[in-house]
Residue, then its C-alpha position, 0 to 999 in steps of 0.5 A: x161223459x168229458x175226456x178226464x171223467x173217461x180217464x178217470x172212470x177207465x183208471x177204476x176199471x182198470x184197477x177193478x180188473x187187478x183186483x179181481x185177478x188173485x195171480x195178478x195180485x199176488x204177483x205183484x204184491x206179495x211176491x215183493x215181501x216175500x223178497x224182503x223178508x228172504x233177503x232179510x233172513x239171508x243177510x242179517x246185521x249190517x253191510x257195506x254201503x259206500x265203503x261204509x257198515x250200513x243197516x242190512x234191513x235198510x239197505x234191502x227195504x230200499x232194493x226192493x222197492x226200487x225191484x217192485x218198482x221196476x217190476x210193476x212198472x216195467x215188467x207188469x205193463x208189458x205183459x197187460x198191453x202185448x196180452x191185451x193187444x194180442x187178444x185184439x182189444x187195443x184194436x176195440x178201444x181204438x175203434x170206439x169213440x174213447x180217444x186212444x190215449x185214454x187207454x194208455x193213460x188209464x194204464x199209466x194210472x193204474x200202474x202209478x196207484x199199484x205202485x204206490x200201494x206195494x210200495x208203501x206195505x213194503x216200507x211198513x213192512x221194513x219200519x214194522x219189522x226191521x226198524x227201518x227209520x224213516x225220515x222228512x227227507x228218505x219220504x221226498x226221495x222216496x216219492x220223488x224217485x217214485x213218480x221219476x222211476x214209474x214214468x221211465x219204466x212206463x216208457x220202456x216197456x211200452x216201446x219194448x211191446x213192439x218187439x213182443x209179438x206174442x203175450x208169452x214172449x212178453x211174459x218172459x221178456x219183461x221179468x227177465x229183463x227185470x231179474x238180470x238187472x237186479x243183479x246187476x244194480x246191486x239189488x240182489x247183491x250187495x254192491x260190496x261184493x259186486x265185481x268192479x265189471x259188473x258194478x260198471x255194466x249196472x250203470x248204464x240202466x236205470x234201476x242201478x240208479x234208481x236202487x241207489x238213490x233209493x239206498x241212499x236216501x233210506x242209509x244216508x242220514x239227512x239224505x234224500x237221495x236224489x242226484x242229479x246224476x242218477x235223474x239224468x240217467x233215469x231221464x235219458x232212459x225214459x226219453x228215449x223209451x218215450x221217443x222209440x213207443x211213439x214211433x212204433x206202437x202198435x194197437x192192432x195184433x203183430x203179424x207174423x211177418x210184421x215184427 
């Protein structure tokens, strides 16, 4: 079996494991849908985006899509890789004839598939129940931001595995970081009511640029939401995460004194 076939087989195995895990399936798929329903039930009518009144459900559909991309690509990947490392599975993978990179490829490929499916479900809910309008421009921006977002947050997750010495720490750090950034990035709270200092702080991190790009694509007619500024910040975080991951990633369980 060549490396390509081996990578695809390992990806299928990873996806089957995901589908057979009810807790992972529920948290990854149904939790973002629940958030979308809750926010659209609370914030009805319109909100303000770029000093213009916009359709609130469209704003929150874009926001929860951005949050879902980070949730799956960052939090879930961080927890999964750390847990497998601490169980000794990564060490066993490295001891087999299978190239080490195949495992990481399969985990990221699984992330891409799961993100694509969950985002499709969120968009379907938005268009079916909340009159969210789709356009060719919006779909182009959505696809582009999905790819860039997965790459950026996956790189950050792999870099942070070096800090998480146990699966418990990864389970705490991943969702905590995602939640804090969601509040800072105009995902959970409309940007119109956020203080300036919080908006400025949020712009340092990639989730704000992912959310703003998706919001612009849905809310501004004829716009893809794609800007070099948003892409640049996300690419910078992704590049830094990749460099750190390459230098610090560990296949063996972290000893107490090796953190």
